[in-house]
C-alpha positions in Angstrom: -269.1 90.9 -26.5 -267.5 89.2 -29.4 -267.1 91.3 -32.6 -269.1 88.7 -34.6 -272.0 89.0 -32.2 -271.9 92.7 -32.2 -272.0 92.8 -36.0 -274.9 90.4 -36.1 -276.9 92.4 -33.6 -276.2 95.6 -35.5 -277.1 93.9 -38.7 -280.4 92.7 -37.3 -281.2 96.1 -35.6 -280.7 98.1 -38.8 -282.8 95.6 -40.9 -285.6 95.6 -38.3 -285.6 99.5 -37.8 -285.4 100.5 -41.5 -287.7 97.6 -42.4 -290.5 99.0 -40.2 -290.0 102.6 -41.6 -292.6 102.2 -44.4 -295.3 102.2 -41.7 -294.6 106.0 -41.5 -296.2 106.5 -44.8 -299.4 104.8 -43.6 -299.6 106.7 -40.3 -298.2 110.2 -41.1 -299.1 112.5 -43.9 -295.8 112.6 -45.8 -296.7 115.3 -48.3 -293.8 117.8 -48.4 -291.7 115.6 -46.1 -288.8 113.2 -46.7 -288.3 112.1 -50.3 -291.8 113.3 -51.2 -290.7 116.9 -50.8 -288.7 116.6 -54.0 -291.6 115.3 -55.9 -293.8 117.3 -58.2 -297.5 117.8 -57.3 -298.4 116.1 -60.6 -296.5 112.9 -59.8 -297.8 112.9 -56.3 -301.4 112.9 -57.9 -300.6 110.0 -60.1 -302.5 106.9 -59.0 -300.1 104.6 -60.8 -297.0 106.1 -59.1 -298.8 106.0 -55.8 -299.6 102.4 -56.3 -296.1 101.5 -57.3 -294.5 103.5 -54.5 -296.6 101.8 -51.8 -296.0 98.3 -53.4 -292.2 99.0 -53.4 -292.0 100.3 -49.8 -294.4 97.8 -48.4 -292.9 94.6 -49.8 -289.3 96.1 -49.6 -289.9 96.5 -46.0 -291.2 92.9 -45.6 -288.1 91.8 -47.5 -285.7 93.6 -45.2 -287.7 92.5 -42.0 -287.6 88.8 -42.9 -284.5 88.4 -45.0 -282.0 88.8 -42.2 -283.3 85.6 -40.3 -282.3 83.5 -43.4 -278.7 83.9 -42.6 -279.0 82.3 -39.1 -277.6 78.8 -39.1 -279.4 78.0 -35.9 -282.8 78.9 -37.4 -282.1 77.0 -40.6 -280.9 73.8 -38.6 -283.8 73.9 -36.0 -286.7 75.2 -37.9 -286.1 74.2 -41.6 -289.7 74.5 -42.6 -289.9 78.0 -41.1 -286.8 78.8 -43.1 -288.6 77.7 -46.3 -291.6 79.6 -45.5 -289.9 82.7 -44.8 -287.8 82.2 -47.9 -291.0 82.1 -50.0 -292.2 85.3 -48.4 -288.9 86.9 -49.0 -288.7 85.9 -52.6 -292.3 87.0 -53.4 -291.7 90.4 -51.6 -288.5 91.2 -53.5 -290.1 90.3 -56.8 -293.0 92.7 -56.3 -290.9 95.3 -54.7 -288.1 95.3 -57.4 -290.7 95.5 -60.3 -292.5 98.4 -58.6 -289.1 100.0 -57.8 -288.1 99.9 -61.5 -291.2 101.8 -62.5 -290.8 104.6 -59.7 -287.2 104.8 -60.7 -288.3 106.2 -64.1 -289.5 109.3 -62.1 -286.7 109.5 -59.6 -285.6 112.9 -58.2 -282.3 113.8 -59.8 -283.0 113.0 -63.1 -281.3 110.4 -65.4 -278.5 109.8 -63.1 -280.8 108.6 -60.3 -283.0 106.8 -62.8 -280.1 104.7 -64.1 -278.9 104.1 -60.5 -282.1 103.1 -58.9 -283.3 101.4 -62.1 -280.1 99.3 -62.1 -280.6 98.4 -58.6 -284.2 97.2 -59.3 -283.0 95.1 -62.3 -280.1 93.4 -60.4 -282.3 93.0 -57.4 -284.8 91.1 -59.4 -282.2 89.0 -61.3 -280.2 88.0 -58.1 -283.5 86.7 -56.3 -284.6 84.9 -59.5 -281.2 83.2 -59.5 -281.4 82.3 -55.9 -284.7 80.8 -56.3 -283.8 78.7 -59.3 -280.8 77.5 -57.7 -282.7 76.1 -54.7 -285.1 74.5 -57.0 -282.1 72.6 -58.5 -280.9 71.7 -55.0 -277.8 73.8 -55.5 -277.5 74.9 -51.9 -274.1 76.6 -52.3 -275.1 78.7 -55.2 -278.5 79.4 -53.6 -276.8 80.7 -50.6 -274.3 82.9 -52.7 -277.1 84.4 -54.7 -279.0 85.2 -51.5 -276.1 86.9 -50.1 -275.9 89.2 -53.2 -279.7 89.7 -53.2 -279.9 90.7 -49.4 -276.9 93.0 -49.8 -279.2 94.8 -52.4 -282.2 94.6 -50.1 -279.9 96.4 -47.6 -279.5 99.3 -49.9 -282.7 100.6 -48.1 -280.5 100.9 -45.0 -277.4 102.3 -46.5 -279.5 104.8 -48.4 -281.0 106.2 -45.1 -277.5 106.4 -43.5 -275.9 108.3 -46.4 -278.7 110.7 -47.0 -278.7 112.5 -43.5 -274.8 112.3 -43.4 -274.5 114.1 -46.7 -277.3 116.8 -46.3 -277.5 117.2 -42.5 -273.8 116.8 -41.5 -272.0 117.8 -44.7 -274.7 120.1 -46.0 -274.5 118.8 -49.5 -277.3 119.8 -51.7 -280.0 117.1 -51.6 -280.2 116.5 -55.3 -276.4 116.5 -55.8 -276.1 113.9 -53.0 -279.1 111.9 -54.1 -277.4 111.4 -57.5 -274.3 110.0 -55.9 -276.3 107.8 -53.4 -278.4 106.3 -56.0 -275.4 104.3 -56.8 -273.6 104.5 -53.5 -276.4 102.9 -51.6 -276.0 99.5 -53.5 -272.8 99.1 -55.5 -270.4 98.9 -52.5 -273.0 96.6 -50.8 -272.7 94.2 -53.8 -268.9 94.3 -53.6 -269.0 93.4 -49.9 -271.2 90.5 -50.7 -268.7 89.2 -53.3 -265.9 89.6 -50.6 -268.1 87.5 -48.2 -268.7 84.8 -50.9 -265.0 84.6 -51.8 -264.2 84.2 -48.0 -266.9 81.5 -47.6 -265.6 79.6 -50.5 -262.0 79.7 -49.3 -263.0 78.7 -45.9 -265.0 75.7 -47.3 -262.2 74.6 -49.5 -259.7 74.7 -46.5 -262.2 72.6 -44.5 -262.4 70.2 -47.3 -258.6 69.8 -47.6 -258.1 69.6 -43.9 -260.6 66.6 -43.6 -258.9 64.7 -46.5 
């Protein structure tokens, strides 16, 4: 199997598996489990927080489940209308999830460090999807694709968060709150750096192709 194919399969698998994780909160009583174990009884009793939490995880899951398909050249070329429809679902999902995510970040376990970390993620997530949407409305496909790469890298924070947490707490035995404070930033900042590296590489490849064709 080629390295590129393996990376693509792994990418899709992680997106699909973590994207379906929010279903757990609809099927299983999560009180005292997972992230809810670190929440106070007063917060868990809040209707506003519960509503925002479920909006965040539900539409965040939809974004994760649908967004990865937008990077398939074959899907874009063969099913352009499908690509556009999925894109609209994705943009709507990220918009709702990021707004709700900002609200629940105000009550994040770990205090101000986590509030700033997850709150910043929500703001940048919303901003990048807005930029991606406005760019495509102006038919600026290249910049649309670049902003979508940045945005899905932030969507993928849901995956990296769930990779780092068990490694830090179960394998390295780091205190949950201490680990959570670091992960509130670690789950998305490196993702954004990788996204910028991909964008730079794509730009160089495109520039080389243009020069070669001249």
